[in-house]
N, CA, C and O of each residue as an XYZ file, in Angstrom:
372
protein
N     -23.111      9.437    168.094
C     -23.917      9.430    169.297
C     -25.362      9.146    168.909
O     -25.865      9.662    167.911
N     -26.010      8.329    169.703
C     -27.375      7.910    169.409
C     -28.373      8.913    169.990
O     -28.231      9.361    171.127
N     -29.351      9.245    169.216
C     -30.374     10.179    169.677
C     -31.523      9.354    170.253
O     -32.053      8.458    169.596
N     -31.894      9.673    171.489
C     -32.981      8.945    172.151
C     -34.312      9.561    171.762
O     -34.510     10.771    171.872
N     -35.209      8.724    171.311
C     -36.556      9.201    171.005
C     -37.415      9.046    172.236
O     -37.065      8.325    173.171
N     -38.519      9.714    172.228
C     -39.407      9.635    173.384
C     -39.939      8.210    173.555
O     -40.199      7.780    174.679
N     -40.099      7.490    172.473
C     -40.571      6.107    172.552
C     -39.516      5.221    173.206
O     -39.850      4.358    174.018
N     -38.266      5.420    172.866
C     -37.179      4.641    173.455
C     -37.033      4.951    174.943
O     -36.821      4.050    175.754
N     -37.148      6.221    175.290
C     -37.047      6.613    176.694
C     -38.210      6.032    177.486
O     -38.018      5.525    178.592
N     -39.419      6.104    176.926
C     -40.588      5.575    177.620
C     -40.494      4.068    177.799
O     -40.829      3.551    178.864
N     -40.042      3.357    176.771
C     -39.962      1.903    176.886
C     -38.868      1.483    177.861
O     -39.049      0.517    178.603
N     -37.743      2.182    177.877
C     -36.696      1.822    178.840
C     -37.109      2.178    180.263
O     -36.758      1.469    181.206
N     -37.853      3.270    180.426
C     -38.364      3.625    181.750
C     -39.348      2.573    182.243
O     -39.313      2.179    183.409
N     -40.218      2.125    181.358
C     -41.178      1.071    181.739
C     -40.454     -0.230    182.064
O     -40.831     -0.944    182.993
N     -39.420     -0.531    181.300
C     -38.656     -1.754    181.562
C     -38.001     -1.713    182.927
O     -37.850     -2.749    183.575
N     -37.612     -0.533    183.372
C     -36.988     -0.415    184.685
C     -38.008     -0.427    185.818
O     -37.786     -1.069    186.844
N     -39.107      0.267    185.642
C     -40.045      0.450    186.740
C     -41.176     -0.564    186.791
O     -41.814     -0.718    187.833
N     -41.438     -1.254    185.698
C     -42.535     -2.229    185.684
C     -42.325     -3.353    186.706
O     -43.255     -3.671    187.447
N     -41.129     -3.966    186.772
C     -40.935     -5.017    187.798
C     -41.101     -4.498    189.220
O     -41.626     -5.194    190.089
N     -40.651     -3.277    189.446
C     -40.782     -2.697    190.786
C     -42.250     -2.473    191.126
O     -42.677     -2.743    192.248
N     -43.018     -1.983    190.166
C     -44.439     -1.734    190.414
C     -45.179     -3.044    190.681
O     -46.033     -3.113    191.565
N     -44.848     -4.080    189.913
C     -45.516     -5.367    190.131
C     -45.149     -5.961    191.486
O     -46.014     -6.478    192.193
N     -43.884     -5.891    191.848
C     -43.485     -6.465    193.136
C     -44.123     -5.720    194.291
O     -44.512     -6.334    195.284
N     -44.237     -4.410    194.175
C     -44.886     -3.640    195.243
C     -46.368     -3.969    195.342
O     -46.917     -4.053    196.441
N     -47.010     -4.152    194.209
C     -48.437     -4.453    194.254
C     -48.684     -5.846    194.810
O     -49.681     -6.072    195.496
N     -47.791     -6.779    194.522
C     -47.949     -8.135    195.055
C     -47.689     -8.151    196.545
O     -48.401     -8.819    197.295
N     -46.666     -7.415    196.984
C     -46.323     -7.423    198.399
C     -47.345     -6.684    199.249
O     -47.626     -7.091    200.376
N     -47.895     -5.621    198.729
C     -48.811     -4.833    199.549
C     -50.256     -5.289    199.423
O     -51.056     -5.039    200.324
N     -50.606     -5.944    198.342
C     -51.994     -6.353    198.141
C     -52.323     -7.632    198.884
O     -51.496     -8.540    198.963
N     -53.511     -7.705    199.422
C     -53.953     -8.898    200.130
C     -55.018     -9.641    199.348
O     -55.809    -10.385    199.929
N     -55.049     -9.452    198.051
C     -56.112    -10.070    197.266
C     -56.041    -11.593    197.319
O     -57.075    -12.260    197.295
N     -54.840    -12.145    197.391
C     -54.705    -13.592    197.454
C     -55.129    -14.110    198.821
O     -55.802    -15.137    198.914
N     -54.742    -13.410    199.881
C     -55.066    -13.894    201.217
C     -56.534    -13.685    201.570
O     -56.996    -14.165    202.605
N     -57.267    -12.975    200.722
C     -58.700    -12.852    200.948
C     -59.418    -14.153    200.615
O     -60.556    -14.364    201.034
N     -58.762    -15.013    199.870
C     -59.313    -16.320    199.538
C     -59.344    -17.147    200.824
O     -58.319    -17.262    201.497
N     -60.495    -17.727    201.183
C     -60.584    -18.469    202.452
C     -59.652    -19.685    202.512
O     -59.162    -20.034    203.586
N     -59.404    -20.330    201.366
C     -58.508    -21.482    201.364
C     -57.066    -21.058    201.625
O     -56.324    -21.731    202.341
N     -56.684    -19.927    201.029
C     -55.338    -19.408    201.251
C     -55.196    -18.966    202.702
O     -54.182    -19.253    203.339
N     -56.178    -18.285    203.218
C     -56.128    -17.823    204.608
C     -56.053    -19.010    205.569
O     -55.317    -18.971    206.556
N     -56.811    -20.054    205.278
C     -56.780    -21.250    206.130
C     -55.415    -21.918    206.077
O     -54.908    -22.386    207.096
N     -54.818    -21.962    204.882
C     -53.498    -22.579    204.756
C     -52.435    -21.735    205.448
O     -51.505    -22.276    206.047
N     -52.568    -20.415    205.369
C     -51.637    -19.540    206.081
C     -51.736    -19.765    207.576
O     -50.720    -19.800    208.269
N     -52.940    -19.916    208.074
C     -53.133    -20.188    209.497
C     -52.516    -21.531    209.877
O     -51.901    -21.662    210.935
N     -52.682    -22.520    209.012
C     -52.099    -23.844    209.257
C     -50.576    -23.751    209.291
O     -49.937    -24.363    210.146
N     -49.996    -22.997    208.377
C     -48.541    -22.828    208.351
C     -48.065    -22.151    209.625
O     -47.071    -22.574    210.215
N     -48.760    -21.105    210.058
C     -48.372    -20.422    211.300
C     -48.474    -21.359    212.498
O     -47.610    -21.340    213.374
N     -49.517    -22.175    212.543
C     -49.677    -23.116    213.649
C     -48.548    -24.153    213.645
O     -48.019    -24.504    214.699
N     -48.185    -24.638    212.462
C     -47.118    -25.625    212.373
C     -45.761    -25.017    212.705
O     -44.916    -25.679    213.308
N     -45.548    -23.772    212.319
C     -44.311    -23.096    212.688
C     -44.205    -22.959    214.203
O     -43.134    -23.158    214.776
N     -45.312    -22.622    214.844
C     -45.333    -22.533    216.311
C     -45.062    -23.898    216.930
O     -44.335    -24.001    217.919
N     -45.638    -24.936    216.357
C     -45.417    -26.291    216.864
C     -43.950    -26.686    216.740
O     -43.399    -27.320    217.641
N     -43.318    -26.319    215.636
C     -41.893    -26.619    215.442
C     -41.055    -25.872    216.468
O     -40.142    -26.446    217.061
N     -41.360    -24.587    216.683
C     -40.614    -23.811    217.689
C     -40.761    -24.442    219.072
O     -39.793    -24.527    219.828
N     -41.968    -24.882    219.396
C     -42.201    -25.503    220.702
C     -41.437    -26.823    220.814
O     -40.848    -27.115    221.854
N     -41.447    -27.618    219.746
C     -40.715    -28.894    219.761
C     -39.212    -28.660    219.899
O     -38.527    -29.413    220.592
N     -38.695    -27.612    219.238
C     -37.280    -27.286    219.376
C     -36.953    -26.875    220.802
O     -35.895    -27.213    221.331
N     -37.873    -26.141    221.418
C     -37.662    -25.737    222.805
C     -37.664    -26.963    223.717
O     -36.819    -27.079    224.605
N     -38.608    -27.872    223.501
C     -38.643    -29.096    224.304
C     -37.379    -29.923    224.100
O     -36.860    -30.508    225.050
N     -36.884    -29.976    222.868
C     -35.667    -30.733    222.584
C     -34.476    -30.130    223.315
O     -33.643    -30.853    223.863
N     -34.399    -28.800    223.322
C     -33.304    -28.137    224.025
C     -33.395    -28.395    225.533
O     -32.381    -28.643    226.186
N     -34.609    -28.335    226.080
C     -34.788    -28.622    227.505
C     -34.417    -30.072    227.806
O     -33.824    -30.357    228.847
N     -34.759    -30.980    226.910
C     -34.421    -32.389    227.109
C     -32.904    -32.587    227.079
O     -32.372    -33.391    227.844
N     -32.209    -31.865    226.206
C     -30.747    -31.957    226.169
C     -30.150    -31.492    227.491
O     -29.208    -32.095    228.005
N     -30.708    -30.413    228.035
C     -30.206    -29.903    229.310
C     -30.461    -30.896    230.443
O     -29.604    -31.103    231.302
N     -31.648    -31.507    230.437
C     -31.946    -32.525    231.464
C     -31.021    -33.727    231.315
O     -30.558    -34.286    232.309
N     -30.753    -34.125    230.072
C     -29.850    -35.255    229.835
C     -28.451    -34.928    230.341
O     -27.801    -35.763    230.971
N     -27.993    -33.719    230.065
C     -26.672    -33.291    230.515
C     -26.587    -33.320    232.035
O     -25.596    -33.783    232.600
N     -27.626    -32.826    232.692
C     -27.647    -32.803    234.160
C     -27.688    -34.221    234.715
O     -27.016    -34.516    235.703
N     -28.464    -35.097    234.095
C     -28.554    -36.483    234.558
C     -27.217    -37.194    234.387
O     -26.815    -37.966    235.258
N     -26.524    -36.948    233.278
C     -25.209    -37.568    233.066
C     -24.216    -37.068    234.101
O     -23.380    -37.829    234.587
N     -24.309    -35.800    234.436
C     -23.419    -35.235    235.444
C     -23.681    -35.868    236.808
O     -22.747    -36.225    237.526
N     -24.958    -36.004    237.159
C     -25.301    -36.658    238.437
C     -24.860    -38.117    238.444
O     -24.393    -38.611    239.470
N     -25.000    -38.812    237.323
C     -24.573    -40.209    237.223
C     -23.076    -40.326    237.430
O     -22.607    -41.199    238.161
N     -22.322    -39.435    236.778
C     -20.871    -39.474    236.918
C     -20.460    -39.234    238.374
O     -19.578    -39.912    238.900
N     -21.112    -38.261    239.014
C     -20.804    -37.974    240.419
C     -21.139    -39.178    241.295
O     -20.381    -39.513    242.204
N     -22.261    -39.823    241.028
C     -22.649    -40.998    241.815
C     -21.669    -42.148    241.594
O     -21.361    -42.884    242.531
N     -21.176    -42.309    240.364
C     -20.202    -43.380    240.092
C     -18.890    -43.120    240.824
O     -18.301    -44.051    241.373
N     -18.418    -41.867    240.843
C     -17.204    -41.534    241.589
C     -17.392    -41.780    243.078
O     -16.501    -42.300    243.749
N     -18.560    -41.402    243.589
C     -18.842    -41.627    245.004
C     -18.874    -43.117    245.318
O     -18.379    -43.546    246.360
N     -19.452    -43.904    244.422
C     -19.492    -45.358    244.609
C     -18.082    -45.931    244.657
O     -17.777    -46.763    245.512
N     -17.221    -45.491    243.745
C     -15.835    -45.983    243.749
C     -15.134    -45.618    245.052
O     -14.409    -46.431    245.625
N     -15.355    -44.396    245.512
C     -14.727    -43.958    246.766
C     -15.230    -44.799    247.931
O     -14.434    -45.191    248.785
N     -16.525    -45.087    247.991
C     -17.084    -45.906    249.073
C     -16.573    -47.343    248.995
O     -16.311    -47.965    250.024
N     -16.430    -47.871    247.784
C     -15.904    -49.234    247.627
C     -14.468    -49.313    248.122
O     -14.084    -50.287    248.769
N     -13.663    -48.277    247.815
C     -12.277    -48.263    248.283
C     -12.215    -48.155    249.802
O     -11.377    -48.796    250.438
N     -13.095    -47.350    250.384
C     -13.139    -47.244    251.844
C     -13.529    -48.575    252.461
O     -12.967    -48.980    253.479
N     -14.489    -49.256    251.850
C     -14.925    -50.556    252.387
C     -13.794    -51.578    252.293
O     -13.637    -52.396    253.199
N     -13.014    -51.551    251.234
C     -11.892    -52.468    251.099
C     -10.856    -52.212    252.177
O     -10.308    -53.149    252.757
N     -10.588    -50.940    252.445
C      -9.606    -50.598    253.471
C     -10.071    -51.028    254.850
O      -9.266    -51.496    255.656
N     -11.359    -50.876    255.132
C     -11.877    -51.304    256.445
C     -11.809    -52.802    256.600
O     -11.508    -53.314    257.678
N     -12.093    -53.511    255.512
C     -12.102    -54.977    255.577
C     -10.679    -55.538    255.612
O     -10.476    -56.658    256.082
N      -9.712    -54.796    255.133
C      -8.345    -55.314    255.116
C      -7.669    -55.163    256.472
O      -6.633    -55.788    256.701
N      -8.212    -54.362    257.376
C      -7.603    -54.178    258.701
C      -7.961    -55.287    259.577
O      -7.547    -55.317    260.736
């Protein structure tokens, strides 16, 4: 059985907790976003994300309008065929 020394325990503890400490400090710290260029780019990204969401919404609305227009066209074509058949019957008498 291996005897753990305090140095081995300390180094393995640091190996486990060091990545966690760094990730927490990066996630919670705003030192990078305090840079005006970074803040400006973050604002630009947020604006572009909003623009994409709006464009997706417009695209979805356009699909719905297209669907409705196709439905109205189909109904008008059926009505036209029915009127043409009625006109043929009237003219054949």
